[in-house]
N, C-alpha and C positions, 0 to 999 in steps of 0.2 A: 269185604271186610278183613278176612283173615291175612291178607297179603298186607293190608295197612298196618296190622298190629304187630306182624313180624318185622316189616320195614323199622316201625318204630323202636322195637326191641333191639334191633341190630344196630341202630344209631346210639343207643344209650352206651354201648361199649367204648366207642372212641370218644364219647363226650366225656365219660368218667375218666378215661386216661388222660384226656386233655386237662381236666380240672385238676387231677393228682399231679400232673406235669406242673402246672402253673404255681400251685400250693408249694411244691418242693423247691421250685426256683425262687420264690420269695423267700422262704425260710431260710435257704442258703444264702441268699444276698444280704438279709438283714444283719447289720453288725452286733457284736456282743451278744452272745449267749447268756443263759442264765448263770451258768458256772463261771464264766469269766467275770461277770457283774459282781458274783459273790467274792472273788478273788480280789477284785479290784477294790471293794470295800474293806477287807481284811487287810490289804497293803496300803491303803489310803491313797490311791492313784487311779486315774481312769485310764483305761487302755483303749485307745483310739483305733479304728479300722485301718487308718493309714499307718500307724505304727506296727500294728500285726502283720500287715501285708509287706511292709518295706523292711521288717525286721529290726526297725529302730529301737531304742530305748532298752536296750539289753546291757 
């Protein structure tokens, strides 16, 4: 029983690292952060992800 508990506790570490990695990637891929959205509202124009990546609209 002790070996089972130790094995389960050791599996928690890679599981949490995997979950944190997936969350980080999803947040980085999502277009338009909150600051960029506020700036776009103030300027009256939307900043698309393709314009940000290509450097267009400058």
